[in-house]
C-alpha positions, 0 to 999 in steps of 0.5 A, a space after each residue: 067971217 065970210 061964208 064959203 058958199 058966198 065966195 066967188 068960184 075963183 076965190 074958192 079955187 084959189 083957197 083950195 089950191 092953197 090948202 093943197 100945200 097944207 094937205 101935203 104936210 098933214 097926216 093922212 086921213 080917210 075920215 070925211 069928218 076929219 077932212 072937213 074939220 081940218 079944212 074948216 079950221 084952215 079956212 077959219 084962219 082966213 076968215 072963211 066959215 065952212 061946214 059939211 053943208 058946203 059939200 052939197 052942190 049949189 042949187 040954181 035958182 
């Protein structure tokens, strides 16, 4: 499984756009934890690992 943080920005963008269709069909939630769980599950089906830690801005080195 690939880590979300290791994906190129363009691939992350494409996945976020593809996930929008899933959001449009899913029941609404305001809970951030639930949103993270749903996105992580969707990404896992695509061999990508995602967690709340991935919400933090990237640190430049």
